N, C-alpha and C positions, 0 to 999 in steps of 0.2 A: 656360303652364309645363308641362314634361313631368314627369309624376309617376313614371313607371316608367323607371328608367335602363337596364333590360335587358329590352326587349320580346321576346316570343317570336318564333321564326322563323315567317314567313308560310307555314306548311305548306299551307294551302288554295290557295296559288298555286304554291309550289315543287313539290309533287307532280304536279299536272296538267302543269306546264311540263316536268317531267322525263319524263313519259310521251310528250309531244309530241316531245321531242328523241329519245327512244328509237325512236319510230315512224318519224320522218323519217330518222334514221341507218340504221335497219334496212332501210327500203324503198329509199332512194336510194343508200346507200353499200354495205352488205352485200349488197343485192340485186344490185348490179352484178357482184359476183364470181361469181354464178350465171349471169347473162345472158352473161358472157364465155365460158362453156363451150360445147363442141360440141353439147351437148344443148339449148341455148337459142339466143340471138342469135348466138353464135359459129358456128353452123351456116350462117348466112346472110351474116355480115359478118366480115371478117378481124380478127385480134387487133389489128393496127395501127389500123384504123378505130375499133374500140370503145375502144382505149386513147386515141386522140386525142380522141374524144368525151368520155371521162371526164376526161382531163387538162384539156380546155377548160372543163369544168364546174367543176373545182377553181380554174382561173384566174379564171373569172367570179366565183366566190365570194370570191376574194382581192381582186379589183378593187372589189367592193362592200363590203368590210369596213369601210373608213373611213366612207362615208356611212351604213351601217347602224349602226355604233357611235356616230356623232355624233347620229343621230336617236334612238337608244335613250337616250343621255345626257339628252336634252331632253324626250322624250315617252314613254319606257318602251318595252316590247317588244310590247304588245298588238297593234297594227296590223301590226307586222313579222311576227309569227307567223301572223296571219290571211292576209295577202297571200302569205307564203311557202307556206302550205298549199294555197292556190288555184293558185299557179304550179306546185307539185308535181303536183297532179292534171292540170293542162293538159299539163305536160311529159311525164308518163308515158303519158297518152292519145295524145299525138302520137308518142311513141317506139313505142307499140304499133302505130301505123299506118304507120311508116316502111318504105319499100321500097328507097330508094337510100342509099348511104353518106353523101352530103351531108345528107340529111334527119336521119339519126342524129346526125351531128355538130352540126347546127344546133339540134336539140332539146335536146341536153345542154348546149351552150354558152349558149343564149339563155333557156332555161326552167328546166331542172333545176338548173343551176349556181346561178343566183340564188335558187331555192327553197331550196337547201341553205344559202346564206349567211344566210337568214332563219329557218331552223328547226333548225340544228345547234347545237353547244355555244356558239358565240360570243355570241349574244344572251342565252342562259341565264346565262352567266358575268357579263354586265353586270347582268342582273336580280338575281342573287345579291348583287353588290356594292351595288346600290341598296337591297335589302330587308333586308340583314343587317349587324349590327355585326361588327367584326373577330373578336370571340370566337365569334360564331355562324357565321362564314363557313365554317370547315372542315367542320362537320356538313352545312351546306346544299350545299356543293360535293360532298361525299361522296355525299349523297342523289341529286343530279343525275347524277353519273357512275355510281353503282351501278345506278340504274334505267336509265340509258342503256346500261349494259353488257348488259342483257337483249336489246338489239337483235339481236346475233348469235345468242343462244340461241333466240330466237323466229323471226327472219326468214331466217336462212341455211337451216335445214332446211325452214321454211315455204315459202320461195320455191322451193326445189328441188322440194318436193312438189307445189306448185301448177303449176310448169312441167311436171312429169311428168303431171299430171292434165288440164290444159287448154291447155298450150302457153305459150310465153313471152309472146306478145302479149296474150293474155287475162289472164295473171298481172300484167303491168305495169298494165293498166287497173284490175283489182280492187284492187291495192295503192295506186294513185293515189286511189281512192275512200276507202280506209281512212285514208290520210294526211289527206285533206281533212276527213273526219268528225272525227277526233281533234283535229287542229290547229285547225280552225275552232271546235269546241266549247270548247276550252281558251281561245282568244283571246276568245270571246264571254262566257264564264261565269266564268272563273277568274283572269284577269290584270287587275291594276289599269289603269284607263283612262290614267293618266299616270304618269310616273316618280315614285318616292317622294322627297320633299324633306325627309326627317327629318334634322336636323343630326347625330344620333347615327350615322347610316349613311352620310351623304354628306360628312362633314367630311374634309378632306384637305389636301395642300399647295397652294400657289399654283399656278395653271395652268402646265403645262409645255409649252413650245414644241417642235414637232417637230424643229426644227433643234438644240435643246438635247439632245434624245434622240440625235440622230445623232452628237453629240460625246461622249456618255456611253459609255465603253468597256464597262461592264457590259451596257448595253442592246444594244450592237452584238454582243458575244460571244454573249449569250443569244439574240438574234434569229437570228443565223447558225446556232446550234445547233438552234433550232426549225425553221428553214427546211430544214436537212438531215434532221432527224428526221421532219418531216411528209412530205417527199418520199419518204423510205424507207418510212414507214408506209403511205402511199397505194399505193406500188408493191407492197409485200408483200401487203397486204390485198386489193387488187384482182386480183392474179395468182396467189395461192397455191393456190386451188382448181384452177385450170387447170394449175398446175405439178405438183401431185401427180396430177392426171388424166393428164398427159403421161407420167409415169413408170410408169403402169399401175394406179394405185389407182382404184376405183370412185368416181364423183362423189358418189353418195349417201353412201358411207362417209366421204369427205372432208368433206362438208357436216356430218355428225354431229360429227366431230372439231373442225371450226371452231366449231360451237355449244358444244361442251365447253370450248374455249378461251375463249369469251366468258363462260361460267359461271365458269371459273377466274379471270377478271379481276375478279370482283365483290369478293373479299376485299381485293385491293389498292386498288380504287377507294375503299373505305370506310376502310381502315387508313392509307393513305399520307398523307392530309391530317392525321390525328391524330398520326402519328409525326413529321410535319414540324413540328408545333407544338413539339416537344421537340428535334429535330435540325434542322440547316440543310436547308431544303426542297430546295435544289439538290443536296445530297449524297444525299438519298433518291432524287431523280429520276435522278441519274447511275447509281446502283446498279440501278435498274429498267431503264434503257436498256442497261446492260451485259448484262442477262439477255436482252433482246430481240435484241441483237447475236448472242449465242450461238444463239438460236433461228433467226435468219436464216441463219447459216452451215450449219445442219442441212439447209437446202433446196438447197444447192449440188449434192449428190448426190441426196438425197431418196428414193432408191429402196427403202430398207429400212424395214420397218414401224416400227422403233424411231426412225428419223429423222423419219418423219412424225408419230408420236405425240409424240416429244420436242419437235419444233417447236411443236406446238399447246399443249402443256403449258407450256413455258417462255415462249412468246410471250404466252399468256393471263395468266400470273402477272405478267410484267413490264409488259406494255402497260397492264393495269388500274391499276397503281401510277403509271404515267407520266401518265395522262390528267388527273387533277384538279390536278396540281402546277404546271403552267404558270399556270393561273388564280390559284393560291395565291401563287406567286412574284411574279407581276406585281401582284397586289393588295397584297402586303406592300410593294412598292416604290412603287406609283403609285395606290393607292386614292383615290377622290374623284370630283369632278364631271367630270373629264376622262378617267376610266378607260376608258369605251367608245371614245373617240377614240384613246387610246394603244393599247389592245388592237387596234383596227381598223387602225392604222398598222402595227403589228407583223404582223398577220394578212395584210395586203396583201402584204408581202414573203414571208411564209410560204406564202401561196397561190400566188404566182408560182413558187416553188420546187416546191411540191407538184404543180402542174400538169405540170411537166416530167417528174417521176419515172415515172408510169405510161406516158406516151407513149414515153419512151426505152426502158423495159423492153420494151414491146410491139414496138418497131422492132428492138431488138437480138435479141429472141427470134426474130422472123420472119427476120432476116438470118442468125443463127447456127443456127437450127433447134432451139434448146434454151434452157431457162431457167437453165442452170448458171452461165454467165458473169454475167448481170445479178444473180443472187442473191449471188454472191461479192462483187460491187461493193457491193451494198446492205449486206452485213455489215460491210465496211470503213467505209462511211459512218457506220453506227451507232457503231463504235468511235471515230471522230473526234468524234462528238457527245458521247460521255462526257467526253472531254477538255475540250471547249468549255464544257460545263455546269459542270464543276468550276472552271474558270478564271473564269467569270462569277460564281459564288458566292463566290469569294475576293476580288472587287473591293470597293472601299470603299463609302461611303454613296451613296444615290441622288442624282440631280440635283434641283435645286429651282429 
């Protein structure tokens, strides 16, 4: 018999898990925006090659989302984090040694992409659903995303500084070791060996078939919104340092503002889930996406200091609020023993779309000679996402 109906959040697991996500995101995601510049790997490989490499990594992460989610449902995230950290080290070491374009693409597609699928937010969201009751979930999700938000604060200027000191190849190797040390230690010492089977945290509706989800209009609308949103986010975050460098800003200064944007995202990461407990989560999310859309339009010209600063301020505030709300919306609708599989199914579609964004932006930029056109398109995509999220939130009850 369970004597405590409201057990405490498993902070001894949530906090190290959050630090691992922060490190992985900073090293393999935010770090790429620095590698793309002319001061780093961009001096040896074209924007198209690097964008295809990164887009393929996102694609690989999407393809693996269902098996990773299914495994997490049944066995927990411990071995997933450990293996992902090891693959991250191997991938970054191979990236550091790449001399040909095909090698860069292969490393990001086959090693770094799978590493991200195992160490980014998706496994952490499944773990929170396993470890926490519905009432505890907003605080745990806020903690994961707030700590994750430090990734840009720490790793954008940190990576830029390391590149300046020792070169991009040595930087990639050093950061790979950092990732493996943190992720491996977390997996070994802080994460439960198996998934939590507590009926208070795992109770949910009867299993939902994927074909039933495909017939659920709310799921379709929301998944399409997340596909477009993630594709645009991947494109903006991976290209914006290069964009502002293109119009004349010093890369070191842009990296500092990118770090400031990450810091500005922290209040939204904490407050958005708490506000969403009182308001409809999709309404809060739509408002945050609208702010990000405005920030993206500021990059179309991007040459004035107020446009550069305005982009990072608005993007940081809005993007921070966006991040935890997908997990909260989906947990409200589909929490239970199939949550990881359902999230994985959605993330597969999202990852496919996300992979295309950075690649298309890189190709269009190389063809047009400027980032202006792709940034205008990305702003319009974000505006479409606002409408889709509002429509999804207005739909009826979830499928069963």
